[in-house]
C-alpha positions in Angstrom: 157.7 124.2 196.9 157.7 128.1 197.0 159.1 128.0 200.5 161.9 125.6 199.6 162.6 127.8 196.4 162.7 131.0 198.7 165.2 129.2 201.0 167.3 128.0 198.2 167.6 131.4 196.7 168.4 133.2 200.0 171.2 130.6 200.5 172.5 131.6 197.0 172.4 135.2 197.9 174.1 134.8 201.1 176.9 132.9 199.2 177.1 135.9 196.9 177.3 138.2 199.6 180.0 136.2 201.5 182.2 136.0 198.3 181.7 139.7 197.7 182.8 140.7 201.1 186.0 138.6 200.8 187.2 141.2 198.2 186.5 144.0 200.5 189.2 145.6 202.6 188.8 146.6 206.3 188.0 150.2 205.1 185.5 149.2 202.6 183.7 147.0 205.2 183.4 150.0 207.5 182.3 152.3 204.6 179.5 149.3 203.8 178.3 149.8 207.3 178.0 153.6 207.0 176.3 153.3 203.6 173.7 151.0 205.3 173.1 153.5 207.9 172.8 156.3 205.3 170.2 154.3 203.5 168.2 153.6 206.6 168.1 157.2 207.6 166.9 158.2 204.1 164.3 155.6 204.1 162.9 156.9 207.6 164.0 153.9 209.6 164.5 150.1 209.3 160.7 149.8 209.6 160.4 151.4 206.0 163.6 150.0 204.3 161.4 147.3 202.5 159.3 150.2 200.7 162.7 152.2 199.9 163.6 152.1 196.1 167.3 153.2 194.9 168.2 153.9 191.4 171.5 153.1 190.2 172.2 154.3 186.7 174.9 152.1 185.0 177.1 152.7 181.9 179.5 149.8 182.3 182.4 152.1 183.4 184.6 151.1 186.3 183.2 153.2 189.1 179.4 152.3 188.1 180.1 148.6 188.4 182.0 149.3 191.7 179.1 151.2 193.1 176.6 148.7 192.1 178.8 146.0 194.0 178.8 148.2 197.0 175.1 148.7 196.9 174.4 144.9 196.4 176.5 144.2 199.4 174.4 146.7 201.4 171.2 145.2 200.0 172.1 141.6 200.9 173.5 142.4 204.3 170.3 144.1 205.4 168.3 141.1 204.0 170.3 139.0 206.2 169.7 141.0 209.4 165.9 142.3 208.9 162.5 140.9 207.5 163.0 143.2 204.4 165.7 145.2 202.5 165.6 148.0 200.0 164.8 147.5 196.4 167.2 148.3 193.5 166.5 149.8 190.1 169.6 149.3 187.9 169.1 151.0 184.5 171.2 151.9 181.5 170.7 154.4 178.5 171.2 152.7 175.3 172.4 154.6 172.2 174.4 154.3 169.0 177.7 155.1 170.9 177.3 152.0 173.2 180.6 150.1 173.7 180.3 146.3 173.2 182.7 146.1 175.9 180.6 147.9 178.2 177.5 146.1 177.6 179.5 143.0 178.3 180.9 144.5 181.6 177.2 145.1 182.6 176.2 141.6 181.9 179.2 140.1 183.7 178.7 142.2 186.7 175.0 141.8 186.8 175.3 137.9 186.7 178.2 137.9 189.2 175.8 139.7 191.7 172.9 137.5 190.8 170.5 140.5 190.0 168.4 139.0 187.1 166.4 136.8 189.1 166.1 138.7 192.3 162.5 140.1 192.6 164.0 143.0 194.8 165.9 144.1 191.7 164.8 145.6 188.4 167.4 145.4 185.5 166.4 147.8 182.8 167.6 149.6 179.8 166.1 152.6 177.8 166.1 152.6 174.0 164.4 155.2 172.1 162.4 156.7 175.2 161.2 153.1 175.8 161.7 151.2 179.2 162.7 147.6 178.6 164.3 144.7 180.4 167.9 144.6 180.1 169.4 142.7 177.4 173.1 143.1 176.4 172.6 140.9 173.2 170.1 143.2 171.9 171.6 146.0 169.6 170.1 149.5 169.8 167.0 149.7 167.8 167.2 151.2 164.2 164.6 153.8 165.5 166.8 154.7 168.5 169.9 154.8 166.2 168.1 157.2 163.7 166.6 159.4 166.6 170.1 159.7 168.2 171.7 160.8 164.8 169.1 163.3 164.1 169.3 164.8 167.6 173.0 165.0 167.4 172.7 167.0 164.1 169.8 169.2 165.6 171.7 170.2 168.7 175.1 170.5 166.7 173.4 172.9 164.4 172.4 175.3 167.2 175.9 176.4 167.8 177.5 179.2 165.6 180.5 178.4 163.3 182.9 180.4 165.4 182.3 178.4 168.7 184.6 175.5 169.7 183.1 172.3 168.3 181.4 170.5 171.1 179.7 167.4 169.8 178.4 165.9 172.8 175.7 168.5 174.0 173.0 166.1 172.9 174.4 163.4 175.3 173.9 165.7 178.1 170.3 166.2 177.2 169.6 162.6 176.5 171.1 161.5 179.7 169.3 164.2 181.9 166.0 163.2 180.0 166.6 159.6 180.8 167.4 160.4 184.5 164.2 162.2 184.9 161.9 159.7 183.3 163.5 156.5 184.7 163.0 158.0 188.1 159.3 158.5 187.4 158.7 155.0 185.8 156.5 152.3 187.3 155.8 154.1 190.8 159.1 155.7 190.6 162.1 155.5 192.9 162.9 157.3 196.3 166.6 158.0 195.7 169.3 157.9 193.2 172.9 156.9 194.2 176.1 158.2 192.9 179.7 158.0 193.6 180.7 160.6 191.2 183.0 163.5 192.5 181.7 166.9 192.9 183.8 167.9 190.0 182.1 165.3 187.7 178.7 166.5 189.1 179.4 170.1 188.5 180.8 169.2 184.8 177.7 167.4 183.9 175.2 170.3 185.3 177.5 172.8 183.3 177.3 170.7 180.2 173.5 170.2 180.6 173.2 174.0 181.1 175.1 174.9 178.0 173.1 172.2 176.1 169.8 173.7 177.5 170.7 177.1 176.3 171.5 175.7 172.8 167.9 174.2 172.5 166.2 177.2 174.0 164.7 175.5 177.1 164.9 176.9 180.5 164.8 175.6 183.9 165.4 177.1 187.4 168.7 178.6 188.4 171.3 176.2 189.7 171.5 176.9 193.3 174.5 174.5 193.8 177.2 172.8 191.9 176.3 169.2 192.8 173.4 166.7 191.9 171.5 168.0 194.8 170.2 170.4 192.2 169.8 168.0 189.5 166.2 166.6 190.0 164.8 170.2 191.0 166.3 171.2 187.7 164.8 168.4 185.6 161.4 168.8 187.4 161.2 172.1 185.5 162.1 171.0 182.2 159.1 168.7 181.2 159.3 165.5 179.6 160.8 166.3 176.1 164.0 168.2 176.1 164.2 168.4 172.3 160.6 169.9 172.0 162.0 173.1 170.5 163.8 171.3 167.7 161.0 168.8 166.5 157.5 169.3 165.2 154.8 167.9 167.5 154.0 165.0 164.9 157.8 164.2 164.9 158.1 163.7 168.6 158.1 160.3 170.3 156.2 159.9 173.7 157.9 158.1 176.6 156.8 154.4 176.5 155.2 152.4 178.2 152.6 155.2 178.0 150.6 155.8 181.0 153.3 154.3 183.4 155.3 157.4 184.4 154.4 159.3 187.5 153.4 163.0 187.1 155.0 164.0 190.4 158.7 162.8 191.0 159.8 162.2 194.5 163.3 161.2 193.9 166.1 162.7 196.1 169.8 162.3 195.6 172.3 160.3 197.8 175.9 161.2 197.4 178.2 158.3 198.5 181.5 159.6 197.0 182.9 159.8 200.4 182.5 156.0 200.7 185.0 155.4 197.9 187.8 154.4 200.1 191.1 153.0 199.3 193.2 153.2 196.1 191.6 152.5 192.5 194.2 149.8 192.0 193.1 147.9 195.1 189.5 147.4 193.6 190.9 145.4 190.4 190.5 142.2 192.3 187.0 142.8 193.0 186.3 144.3 189.4 188.2 141.6 187.6 188.0 138.4 189.4 184.4 138.7 190.9 182.6 141.1 188.5 184.3 140.0 185.3 185.1 143.9 184.4 187.4 144.4 181.6 188.7 148.0 181.1 188.0 149.9 177.9 191.0 151.6 176.6 189.1 154.5 175.1 187.4 155.1 178.4 190.7 155.9 180.0 191.1 159.3 178.0 187.5 160.6 178.5 188.3 162.3 182.0 185.3 164.2 183.1 184.0 164.3 179.6 182.4 160.9 180.1 180.1 161.0 176.8 183.0 162.1 174.5 184.4 159.6 171.9 188.2 160.8 172.1 189.0 159.7 168.7 186.0 161.7 167.1 186.8 164.7 169.3 190.2 164.7 168.0 189.2 164.3 164.4 186.6 167.1 164.5 189.0 169.6 166.6 191.5 168.8 163.8 189.1 169.8 161.2 188.3 173.0 163.0 191.9 173.7 163.5 192.4 173.4 159.7 189.5 174.9 158.0 188.3 177.4 160.5 191.5 178.7 162.2 193.9 178.1 159.2 196.3 175.9 161.2 197.7 172.8 160.1 
């Protein structure tokens, strides 16, 4: 029965791959082959690909969903050619600012790509420093919402009243801590994949560096402006980026306790050069296959991926009126 089940599932996976590839242009198919080569080299050869695990952070935004589709195509293509393929860890960070539409986008894309029942894929979410199976129907926990609120206030109070109001420093800390810990959980991962531009990577590291200074934690100097510097930086920051702001008895440990590696081995693989073609050419894949629906507010974020544009505009208006004395 197990053999029959495996054969049936392999047939399903190949059908998913064929439909996915039908949305790829010739340039995207070429990029897919280059991606496979890059992953095989990073794994140390095809003989090691079955033990190679890749982390793909997900936020429900357009480029993240497209990246996941590209990696799933690579995973299933290798599975059709070799005895084993690489493993995927797909993870998202839950917080009170989650958009319901983004969560629906994640669920629809995971379902379209048949991730939920594939033993080669971990579909996870992190809520209040706890690693859990992903469930788009589960709201952020009350404890997670309260922790997010308190952290936002604590980090916000670390700025002086004359500084430009930047409310999102806490988001950089929370996201960096999440990257660090999800890469260590359950025997860790070998690589994190990103298609973010160098500008976006630099913007994140600059925001993280500013937030670190606010909360009085220090790490190694950034040797480069890209995510090649991310994990060496995170390795020097410990497992609690808010330790200077909270008393010891008010700090929450990462859970499940005892399941996080002390020594992380994760590297970074940049595949931004494989984002070929025009953005508008990806909409059939995103919309028809993955069921992606655009979030109007996300269009105004630009590099500030954590900022809520409506809240930012309101706070800057208050700052202009009450601090700068303008209308």
